[in-house]
C-alpha positions in Angstrom: 100.7 103.8 83.1 101.2 107.1 85.2 100.0 105.5 87.8 102.7 102.9 87.4 105.5 105.5 87.1 104.2 107.0 90.3 104.4 104.0 92.6 107.5 102.7 91.3 109.4 106.0 91.5 110.1 105.9 94.7 111.5 101.9 94.0 114.0 102.4 91.7 115.1 105.9 92.2 118.0 105.0 94.3 118.9 102.9 91.9 118.5 104.8 89.2 120.8 107.5 90.7 123.5 104.9 91.0 123.3 103.9 87.5 122.9 106.4 85.8 126.9 107.0 85.0 127.0 103.5 84.9 125.2 103.7 81.6 127.4 106.2 80.2 129.4 105.8 77.9 131.5 107.7 75.3 129.0 110.5 74.2 129.8 111.1 70.2 130.5 110.4 66.5 130.9 111.7 62.8 134.1 113.4 63.9 132.7 115.3 67.2 133.0 114.5 71.0 130.2 115.8 72.9 131.0 114.1 76.0 130.8 117.1 78.2 126.9 117.2 77.5 126.4 114.0 79.7 127.8 115.4 82.7 124.7 117.0 83.9 120.5 116.8 83.7 119.2 120.1 81.8 116.0 121.5 81.6 114.1 123.4 79.0 110.4 124.6 79.7 108.1 124.9 77.4 104.0 125.7 77.2 102.2 123.2 79.3 105.7 120.9 79.3 109.1 120.6 81.1 111.7 118.5 79.3 115.2 117.1 81.4 117.8 115.5 79.2 121.4 114.1 79.8 122.7 113.2 76.4 124.1 109.5 75.9 122.9 108.7 79.8 120.2 108.5 81.8 117.7 111.8 83.9 118.2 111.1 87.4 115.8 111.2 89.9 117.1 114.3 91.7 115.4 116.6 88.6 112.2 114.1 87.7 111.9 111.1 89.6 109.3 109.5 87.0 111.5 110.5 84.4 113.6 107.5 85.9 110.6 104.4 85.4 109.8 104.4 81.9 106.5 102.1 80.6 109.1 100.7 77.6 112.5 99.7 78.9 114.0 98.5 82.0 116.4 101.7 81.9 115.8 105.8 82.4 115.1 108.2 79.4 117.4 110.0 78.2 115.1 112.5 77.3 111.7 113.1 79.1 108.8 115.2 78.8 106.9 116.1 81.9 103.5 117.9 81.8 103.5 120.6 83.9 99.6 121.1 84.9 99.4 117.2 85.6 100.7 114.0 86.2 101.6 112.4 82.6 105.5 111.7 82.0 106.6 110.7 78.6 109.9 109.0 77.7 110.9 110.2 74.0 114.3 108.2 74.4 116.2 105.6 76.0 120.1 105.4 76.5 122.0 102.1 77.7 124.9 100.2 75.9 123.3 98.4 73.4 121.3 101.8 72.1 124.8 103.4 71.9 126.3 101.2 69.9 123.8 99.6 67.2 120.7 101.5 67.6 122.4 105.4 67.5 123.1 107.3 64.7 125.5 110.5 64.5 125.4 113.2 61.6 127.6 115.7 60.8 126.1 118.8 60.0 126.6 120.7 56.8 126.6 124.1 58.9 129.3 122.3 61.5 128.2 120.6 65.0 126.6 117.4 64.9 123.4 115.3 65.0 122.2 111.8 66.9 119.1 110.4 65.8 117.2 107.6 68.0 113.7 105.6 67.5 112.9 104.3 70.8 111.0 106.3 72.9 107.6 105.0 74.4 104.7 104.4 72.0 102.4 106.7 70.1 99.7 105.2 68.6 101.1 102.7 66.3 105.1 104.0 66.4 107.7 104.7 68.9 108.5 108.4 69.8 112.1 109.2 67.7 114.2 111.9 69.1 116.9 114.3 67.1 119.4 116.4 69.6 121.3 118.8 67.7 124.5 119.6 69.2 125.0 123.3 68.1 128.4 125.0 68.1 128.4 127.6 70.8 132.0 128.9 71.4 130.8 130.6 74.7 129.0 127.5 76.0 131.6 125.5 77.9 128.8 124.5 80.4 126.3 122.8 77.7 123.1 124.1 77.5 119.7 123.1 76.5 118.0 126.0 74.1 114.8 124.2 73.0 112.6 121.2 72.7 109.8 120.9 69.5 107.8 118.7 67.7 108.1 118.9 64.2 106.0 116.4 63.2 103.7 114.1 65.6 105.7 112.2 68.4 109.1 113.1 66.4 111.3 115.7 68.8 114.0 117.6 67.8 116.3 118.9 71.0 119.1 121.7 70.7 121.9 121.8 72.6 124.7 124.3 72.6 127.9 122.9 73.3 131.3 124.7 72.7 132.9 121.2 71.5 130.6 120.8 68.9 132.6 124.2 67.4 135.6 121.9 65.7 135.7 117.3 64.8 138.4 115.8 66.8 138.8 112.8 64.2 136.9 109.8 63.8 134.8 108.6 66.6 132.2 107.5 64.3 134.4 104.1 64.4 131.8 102.2 66.7 128.3 103.6 65.6 126.5 102.6 62.7 124.9 105.5 60.7 127.4 107.6 61.3 128.5 110.4 58.5 131.3 112.0 58.0 133.3 114.3 55.7 137.0 113.5 54.8 139.2 113.7 51.7 141.2 110.7 53.0 140.7 107.7 51.1 139.0 105.2 53.3 138.8 108.0 55.9 142.2 106.8 57.5 139.7 104.1 58.9 139.1 101.3 56.1 142.5 99.7 54.3 140.9 100.5 50.8 144.7 99.9 49.2 143.7 96.8 47.5 140.6 99.0 45.8 143.1 101.4 44.0 144.8 101.7 41.3 142.4 98.9 39.5 139.6 100.6 36.8 136.1 98.1 37.8 133.7 97.9 34.7 129.8 97.2 34.5 127.8 96.4 31.9 124.3 97.3 32.3 121.8 96.8 29.8 122.4 99.9 27.2 125.4 101.5 29.4 128.7 100.8 30.3 130.2 102.6 33.2 134.3 102.4 34.5 135.0 102.8 38.2 138.2 103.6 40.1 138.0 104.6 43.9 139.9 107.5 44.8 141.3 108.2 41.7 140.8 108.6 38.0 139.9 106.6 35.7 142.2 105.3 32.5 139.5 103.6 30.3 139.6 105.9 26.7 136.1 105.8 26.5 136.4 108.0 29.0 138.6 110.1 28.0 136.4 113.0 26.8 135.0 113.5 30.4 138.8 113.2 32.5 139.5 113.3 35.0 136.6 111.1 36.1 136.3 108.2 39.0 133.1 107.1 37.5 132.1 107.6 33.9 129.1 106.4 32.3 129.0 105.7 28.2 125.5 104.2 26.1 126.6 101.6 24.1 126.9 102.8 20.2 127.7 106.0 21.3 131.1 107.8 22.1 129.3 110.3 24.4 130.6 109.6 28.0 129.5 111.5 31.9 132.0 112.0 34.5 129.1 111.1 37.4 131.8 111.3 39.9 135.4 113.3 40.0 137.3 111.9 43.2 139.3 114.9 44.1 141.3 116.7 46.6 139.4 119.7 46.8 135.8 118.2 47.7 135.6 115.9 50.5 133.9 112.6 50.2 130.7 111.9 52.3 131.0 108.3 54.7 128.6 106.7 55.8 128.9 103.5 58.1 126.4 100.8 57.0 125.6 97.3 58.6 127.3 96.1 55.6 130.3 98.1 55.1 130.3 101.6 54.3 128.8 104.5 51.5 131.0 106.7 50.0 129.1 109.5 48.4 131.1 112.7 45.8 129.3 115.2 44.4 131.6 116.6 41.8 130.2 115.2 38.5 129.2 116.3 35.3 126.4 119.3 35.9 122.7 117.8 34.9 120.0 120.5 35.2 121.5 123.3 37.6 122.8 120.5 39.6 126.6 118.5 39.4 125.8 114.6 39.0 126.7 112.8 42.4 127.2 108.9 43.2 127.4 106.8 46.0 129.5 103.8 46.0 128.6 101.4 48.7 131.3 98.7 49.7 129.7 96.0 51.0 131.7 93.3 52.9 131.8 89.9 51.4 134.3 87.8 52.6 135.2 85.8 49.2 135.6 89.1 47.4 139.1 88.6 46.9 139.4 91.1 43.8 136.8 93.7 44.4 133.8 93.9 42.0 130.6 95.6 40.6 128.0 93.6 41.1 125.1 96.3 40.4 124.7 100.1 39.0 121.5 101.8 39.0 120.3 105.5 39.1 118.2 105.7 41.8 117.5 109.2 42.3 117.5 112.0 38.9 121.2 112.2 38.2 122.4 110.2 41.5 123.8 107.4 40.7 124.8 104.0 42.9 127.3 101.4 42.5 127.4 98.4 44.7 130.3 97.6 44.8 131.6 94.0 46.9 134.9 93.6 48.8 136.6 92.1 51.7 138.2 96.0 52.0 135.0 96.7 54.9 134.9 93.6 56.7 137.5 95.0 59.3 136.9 98.3 61.6 133.0 98.8 62.8 131.9 95.6 60.4 132.7 91.9 60.4 132.1 89.4 58.0 129.3 87.3 60.3 127.4 91.3 60.3 128.1 92.1 56.6 127.8 88.5 55.2 124.3 88.0 53.9 123.3 84.3 53.2 123.7 80.8 55.0 122.6 76.8 54.5 124.8 76.9 51.9 123.7 80.3 49.8 125.5 83.2 49.0 122.7 86.0 48.5 125.4 88.7 48.8 124.1 90.1 45.0 121.2 90.9 46.5 122.7 93.8 48.4 121.6 95.9 45.5 118.6 97.8 45.3 115.5 98.6 47.1 112.8 96.2 45.4 109.1 97.3 45.8 105.3 95.9 45.7 102.0 97.3 45.5 99.5 95.1 46.9 96.0 95.1 48.7 96.4 98.7 49.2 100.0 99.1 51.2 103.4 99.6 49.2 105.7 96.8 50.7 109.7 98.1 50.5 112.4 95.4 51.0 116.1 95.7 51.2 117.5 91.9 51.7 120.5 92.3 53.9 120.6 96.4 54.9 118.6 99.2 55.5 115.9 100.8 53.0 117.5 104.0 51.2 116.6 107.4 52.6 113.6 108.0 50.0 111.8 104.8 51.6 112.7 105.2 55.3 111.3 108.3 55.7 108.2 106.5 55.1 109.0 104.1 56.7 110.1 106.3 59.8 112.6 103.6 61.2 116.2 104.1 60.0 117.0 100.8 60.3 114.0 99.5 58.7 115.1 96.5 55.9 111.4 95.5 55.3 108.5 98.4 55.4 105.1 98.7 55.1 103.4 101.3 53.9 99.5 102.5 53.7 99.0 103.5 49.6 98.7 107.6 50.2 99.7 107.6 53.9 103.0 109.3 54.9 104.2 106.9 57.0 104.0 103.2 57.8 105.5 100.6 60.0 108.8 98.5 59.9 108.0 95.1 59.4 112.2 94.1 60.3 115.2 96.2 60.7 118.8 94.9 60.2 121.5 95.9 62.3 124.6 93.5 63.8 121.7 92.5 66.5 119.4 91.3 64.0 121.4 89.6 61.9 123.5 87.2 64.2 119.7 86.4 65.8 118.7 86.0 62.4 118.2 82.2 61.2 118.8 80.5 57.6 116.9 77.7 56.5 117.7 75.9 53.2 113.9 75.3 51.6 113.0 72.9 48.9 113.7 75.5 46.1 115.8 78.1 48.0 116.9 79.5 51.0 114.6 81.3 53.4 115.5 84.3 56.2 114.0 84.8 59.7 114.2 88.0 61.2 112.5 87.9 64.8 111.5 90.1 67.2 112.9 93.3 65.1 110.1 94.9 63.8 107.6 97.9 65.4 105.7 97.1 68.1 102.2 95.7 66.6 99.6 95.3 69.6 101.9 94.7 72.6 104.2 92.1 70.9 107.0 93.0 67.9 106.3 92.1 64.2 108.2 89.1 62.4 109.5 88.6 59.1 110.2 85.8 56.8 111.5 86.3 53.5 111.7 83.2 51.0 114.1 83.6 48.4 112.8 81.2 45.2 115.4 80.0 43.1 114.3 82.0 39.3 117.2 81.7 36.9 115.3 84.1 34.6 115.2 86.4 37.4 119.2 88.2 36.9 117.4 91.0 38.8 115.9 90.0 41.6 112.2 91.1 41.8 109.6 91.2 45.4 106.6 88.9 44.3 104.2 88.8 47.5 103.7 89.4 50.7 101.1 87.9 53.1 100.2 87.9 56.7 99.6 84.6 57.8 99.1 85.5 61.6 99.1 88.8 62.9 102.1 90.8 62.9 104.0 88.1 61.6 104.8 88.8 57.4 106.0 86.9 54.8 107.6 87.7 51.7 108.8 86.2 48.6 111.7 87.2 46.3 112.7 85.4 43.1 116.4 85.6 42.6 118.9 83.2 40.1 121.1 83.8 43.6 119.5 80.6 45.3 119.5 78.4 42.4 123.1 76.9 43.0 124.3 75.9 46.8 128.3 77.4 47.0 129.1 75.7 50.4 128.2 75.8 53.9 128.2 79.7 54.0 126.3 78.6 57.4 130.0 78.7 59.2 129.6 82.4 59.1 126.6 83.2 60.7 126.0 81.5 64.0 122.0 80.8 64.1 121.7 79.2 60.7 119.7 76.4 60.1 120.3 73.8 57.4 119.9 70.2 56.4 123.3 67.7 56.2 123.8 64.0 56.4 127.5 65.0 57.4 128.3 64.4 61.0 128.7 68.0 62.0 127.4 69.2 59.4 130.0 69.7 56.7 131.4 72.7 59.3 132.7 70.9 62.3 135.0 68.0 62.7 133.8 65.9 65.5 136.0 62.7 64.7 137.4 62.9 68.5 133.9 62.9 70.3 132.8 60.2 68.1 136.1 58.4 68.4 136.2 58.2 72.4 136.1 54.1 73.0 133.1 53.8 75.2 129.6 55.4 75.4 129.1 58.9 76.7 126.6 58.0 79.7 124.7 60.3 82.0 123.2 59.7 84.9 119.9 61.2 85.8 120.0 60.3 89.7 123.7 59.8 90.9 122.3 59.0 94.8 120.4 55.6 93.8 121.3 52.6 91.9 117.4 51.7 91.0 116.2 55.4 90.8 116.4 57.6 87.4 117.2 57.3 84.0 120.7 56.0 82.5 121.5 57.9 79.2 123.8 56.2 76.8 125.2 58.2 73.8 126.9 57.6 70.9 127.3 60.9 68.4 126.5 60.0 64.9 127.0 56.3 65.8 125.1 53.2 67.3 125.3 52.5 71.0 127.3 49.4 72.0 125.8 48.8 75.9 123.4 45.7 75.4 120.4 47.5 77.2 119.9 49.1 74.2 119.8 46.3 71.7 116.4 46.0 71.7 116.1 49.6 70.4 118.6 49.8 67.6 119.6 51.6 66.1 119.8 54.7 68.8 122.8 56.8 69.0 120.9 58.2 72.3 119.7 55.6 74.3 117.5 55.9 78.0 117.5 52.7 80.1 115.5 53.3 83.5 117.3 52.1 86.3 114.6 50.1 88.4 113.6 47.9 85.4 116.4 47.9 82.5 113.6 46.3 80.2 112.2 50.1 80.4 114.5 50.8 76.8 113.4 54.1 75.2 115.4 55.2 72.0 115.6 59.3 72.5 117.0 59.5 68.4 117.8 56.9 66.2 120.6 57.0 64.0 119.6 55.8 60.4 122.4 55.8 58.0 122.4 59.0 55.4 119.4 60.6 57.1 119.4 64.0 56.6 119.4 65.9 60.1 118.4 69.4 61.0 122.0 71.3 62.0 122.2 74.9 64.0 125.2 76.5 64.3 126.1 78.4 67.4 129.4 80.6 68.3 130.6 77.7 70.0 129.5 74.4 68.2 125.9 73.6 66.4 123.0 71.6 67.5 122.0 68.6 65.8 117.9 68.1 66.0 116.9 64.3 65.5 113.2 63.2 65.5 113.7 59.3 64.7 113.4 58.1 68.4 111.3 55.7 69.1 107.4 56.2 69.0 105.5 58.3 72.3 102.1 57.4 72.1 99.8 59.6 70.3 102.9 62.3 70.2 104.9 60.9 67.1 108.4 59.8 67.5 110.5 61.0 70.5 112.8 64.1 69.7 116.2 65.0 70.9 118.3 68.7 70.3 122.0 67.4 70.9 123.8 70.7 71.2 127.5 69.8 71.4 129.3 72.3 72.7 133.5 72.6 71.2 135.3 73.9 74.8 138.2 71.1 74.1 136.4 68.9 77.2 138.6 65.8 77.4 137.4 62.8 77.4 133.6 63.8 76.1 131.3 64.4 78.3 127.2 64.9 78.5 127.3 67.6 80.7 123.3 68.0 80.9 120.2 66.1 80.4 116.2 67.8 80.1 112.9 66.8 79.1 111.9 70.3 77.9 108.1 68.9 76.7 107.0 65.9 76.8 109.5 63.1 75.0 111.2 66.4 73.2 114.4 66.3 74.8 117.9 68.6 75.2 120.9 67.2 76.0 124.7 69.2 76.1 127.8 67.5 74.8 130.9 68.6 75.3 134.3 67.9 74.1 136.8 68.8 71.3 136.2 69.7 68.2 137.7 72.2 65.1 136.3 73.9 62.2 136.4 71.3 59.0 133.9 68.8 57.8 133.6 65.1 59.1 132.7 62.6 56.4 129.2 61.6 56.1 128.8 58.6 59.3 128.2 55.0 58.2 125.9 52.5 59.4 128.5 51.6 62.5 128.9 55.6 63.5 132.1 56.0 62.6 134.4 57.4 59.6 133.8 55.7 55.9 137.5 55.8 55.1 137.8 52.6 53.7 140.2 50.9 56.4 138.8 47.7 58.0 137.0 48.6 61.2 138.8 45.9 63.5 142.7 47.1 62.2 141.3 51.1 62.9 142.8 52.4 66.3 140.3 55.0 66.3 137.1 52.8 65.9 135.2 51.2 68.7 135.8 47.1 69.3 133.6 45.2 71.2 134.3 43.4 74.5 134.6 39.7 72.2 136.7 41.5 69.1 138.9 42.7 71.8 139.6 39.9 73.5 140.3 37.8 69.9 142.8 39.9 68.9 144.7 39.8 72.5 144.4 36.2 73.0 144.5 34.8 69.3 144.4 31.1 70.9 141.7 28.2 71.4 141.8 29.2 75.6 141.3 32.9 74.5 138.5 32.0 72.8 136.7 29.6 75.5 137.4 32.3 77.9 135.7 34.7 74.9 132.3 32.6 75.3 132.6 32.5 78.9 132.2 36.4 79.0 129.8 36.2 76.2 127.5 33.8 78.0 127.7 35.6 81.2 126.8 39.0 79.7 123.9 37.7 78.0 122.4 36.1 80.8 123.1 38.5 82.9 121.3 41.2 80.8 118.1 38.9 79.7 117.8 38.6 83.6 117.9 41.7 84.6 115.8 43.1 81.8 113.0 40.8 82.3 110.1 41.9 79.9 110.6 44.8 77.3 108.3 47.8 77.8 105.7 47.7 75.1 103.9 51.1 75.0 104.4 54.9 76.6 102.7 54.8 79.8 101.7 57.4 83.0 104.7 55.9 84.5 106.8 58.1 82.6 105.3 60.9 82.6 105.0 60.7 86.5 108.9 60.2 86.1 109.4 63.4 84.1 107.0 65.6 86.4 108.9 64.9 89.5 111.9 66.2 88.0 114.1 63.4 87.3 115.7 64.1 84.1 116.1 68.2 85.3 119.5 67.4 86.1 121.8 70.3 84.2 123.9 70.4 87.1 124.5 67.1 87.5 127.6 65.4 87.6 128.6 61.8 85.7 
């Protein structure tokens, strides 16, 4: 590693010095602006080491060339450690736009100032190095200074920067930083609109207890009169005694923490519980369907510390959006699972899971990665590994797939490093109507660094609709054209087959492709492989015809939602030797192209094809397709203005006479005979000739024009 740094340093030093300032974004959070600390490199000498830092930026080559060639990322180090007697250099934390927006956490400190946490340094054993940068108030430090760097725990570093900018907060600079914490007396903290949450008591009936909660104000429930004022009240069944779990008032500010799925609000002014007052955390979850807010879960997860999970639309704006905060896909709503951590101890390990969210802090401390959704810890060990994280990027790239008895969530490349690869996780949510509260049943590692967890819950016993439309990347099965999410009638109603020519420069070399979305192509050369919605014809011999994707009425197809359309995967083409049937992924791009066209086609592996179709489509369901490839709307097809008509049908309608019929017969005779003489004999099996055409790149024509 060290040798590679030395060799590469001279090559990238100049580029790094130019790019350092370009990487700088706003520096600050939790109400503080500490951007003056990002203006220059700062150093600190300790026993045996020199540390270089440039908060919210990258150390320049002028300070230390080796710091500009990190081992784990294509950008420079924000905090770098170098041996003073030797060539050893280690990147303790990196910084770029993605890190700034999604992977950094800012915390307001009780004594004033702010702390930045990042967990993306060089590999250190079986984990990554982590860094906390404390920006400490020093009114005289107009020019900021690095005053210390320590390693409180192995591979965990703390740097202290003194600056006058950390002496007073300047506003809600946390708005774009998930994990930011800040104190405020303002309901919604000036960033969220809590209008719909006020003036209403929310009730929750737990086993043995009743709870009443009102955001920003005192509850009015008569059961809570003994402990008024109170914003969160608990009463035991058949017992008039009530407890004030938290009191929302103007003298004690609430602590707001931005989460990947909404915002947590903590208040610490409840009844005394031993030597300390009770406190409560209101965990508001973004749920676009929750027009009226409601409590989905209440628990006492630490002694005298209570947590209420509230489903509401009020936190789907600001730093959060429905695609990120919403939990579910493939027709299922799993928002109710964003309520508590689940734990399983088996095989010498403790496994902690929080679907679509972040494990609570007392588990996260074990896992080290504060973004962890799924953590594995050896029993008796102080630290474990993050198997999956959850943030904006992860949730948008996650795949939801409907399975026989529930739904599956696949999270790729979001865990900690595992022998040179990144851990993957699959979570199977299994329908169990007795599981009112979800429970973690088992976990396995079917392949190295790939983990499969199983959760039983009643939330996946009934689908609630095509929730996949809110989760790009989700996959599901449907027999509706467009998957019940997109209306593609304009593409289906094109008057002719869509075509693609793999070699537009030759009339006899390459292939012609004919496509009819959710229907059957009408080109006569494809008649031998009907039904087919995607047909390939060899231009040198039209008897060589293959169906790349068939069309079977009512057959369920796999759909994947994309940012700008969807991909429909079909595996029912004609046989391809010993490789099974041909399969095609049809990527429909809804960009308004008129008329619709097949813009590219390629064979990504033998007998597996990808086609890109561009056209005009919109949100909304297309009705299930019929064997004709048209909407089954009960209208006679010959009278439907949008239906495809053959040449014979058109002639019969227009001419409507005996003379017209004779002309029609002549046309049909010409077409049939011409096609028959052109096709010759049908190719009966898969031959090496087709493979040779693929290898020569005849279908690798993404940039071809029609």
